[in-house]
C-alpha positions as CSV (number, residue, x, y, z in Angstrom):
1,M,0.0,0.0,0.0
2,E,1.2,3.5,-0.9
3,R,0.1,6.7,0.8
4,F,0.4,10.3,-0.2
5,D,-1.2,13.6,0.8
6,L,-3.3,15.6,-1.5
7,H,-4.3,19.3,-1.1
8,I,-7.2,20.7,-3.0
9,K,-8.9,24.1,-3.0
10,Y,-12.6,23.8,-3.4
11,N,-15.4,26.3,-2.7
12,K,-12.8,28.6,-1.0
13,Q,-11.7,25.8,1.4
14,D,-8.4,24.0,1.5
15,L,-9.0,20.3,1.8
16,A,-6.2,18.2,3.3
17,L,-6.7,14.6,2.1
18,E,-4.8,11.4,2.5
19,V,-4.8,9.0,-0.5
20,K,-4.2,5.3,0.0
21,E,-3.4,3.1,-3.1
22,Y,-4.1,-0.6,-3.1
23,L,-3.1,-1.1,-6.7
24,H,-1.5,-4.5,-6.3
25,H,-4.2,-6.1,-4.2
26,S,-6.2,-8.7,-6.0
27,H,-9.2,-9.0,-3.6
28,Q,-12.5,-7.2,-3.9
29,R,-11.8,-3.7,-2.7
30,C,-11.5,-0.3,-4.2
31,K,-8.0,0.3,-5.4
32,I,-7.7,4.0,-4.3
33,E,-9.3,5.4,-1.1
34,V,-9.4,9.0,-0.1
35,Y,-9.6,10.1,3.6
36,Q,-10.0,13.3,5.5
37,D,-9.3,13.1,9.2
38,N,-9.2,9.3,9.0
39,K,-12.7,9.2,7.6
40,L,-13.2,7.6,4.2
41,L,-14.7,10.1,1.8
42,V,-14.5,8.5,-1.6
43,S,-12.8,5.6,-3.4
44,F,-11.9,4.9,-7.0
45,N,-10.9,2.1,-9.3
46,P,-8.9,2.5,-12.5
47,D,-10.9,1.7,-15.7
48,D,-9.9,0.3,-19.0
49,H,-9.1,3.9,-20.3
50,E,-6.5,4.5,-17.6
51,T,-8.7,7.0,-15.7
52,L,-10.3,6.7,-12.3
53,S,-13.9,5.6,-12.0
54,L,-16.0,6.1,-8.8
55,C,-16.1,3.0,-6.6
56,Q,-17.8,4.3,-3.5
57,N,-18.8,7.7,-2.1
58,P,-19.6,7.3,1.6
59,G,-18.8,11.0,2.2
60,A,-21.7,11.9,-0.1
61,L,-19.4,14.4,-2.0
62,D,-20.9,16.3,-4.9
63,N,-19.9,15.2,-8.4
64,K,-17.7,18.2,-9.1
65,L,-15.5,17.5,-6.1
66,V,-15.3,13.8,-6.9
67,H,-14.1,14.6,-10.4
68,L,-11.6,17.2,-9.0
69,I,-10.2,14.7,-6.6
70,A,-9.9,12.0,-9.3
71,D,-8.2,14.5,-11.7
72,K,-5.6,15.5,-9.0
73,I,-4.9,11.8,-8.2
74,E,-4.5,11.0,-11.9
75,E,-1.9,13.9,-12.2
76,K,0.0,12.5,-9.2
77,I,0.1,8.7,-10.0
78,D,2.4,7.7,-12.8
79,W,0.9,4.3,-13.5
80,L,-2.2,5.9,-15.0
81,G,-0.2,7.0,-18.1
């Protein structure tokens, strides 16, 4: 498992997030999980087009923020292309 911090500005707020990657795990879990203050907000799986697709959204984040987080993760992770 890899971990890294992600900082995002959204609606005039600075969000400090922790991203956990489980890319090499073969069991049934989302491959990328995003936390804030140790609370799971959203998780993603890579799709066939080397982009992230929503897996779960337990934090009930709006679509714009979910896409912004996915874009920032894609910029940071080199395995996505």
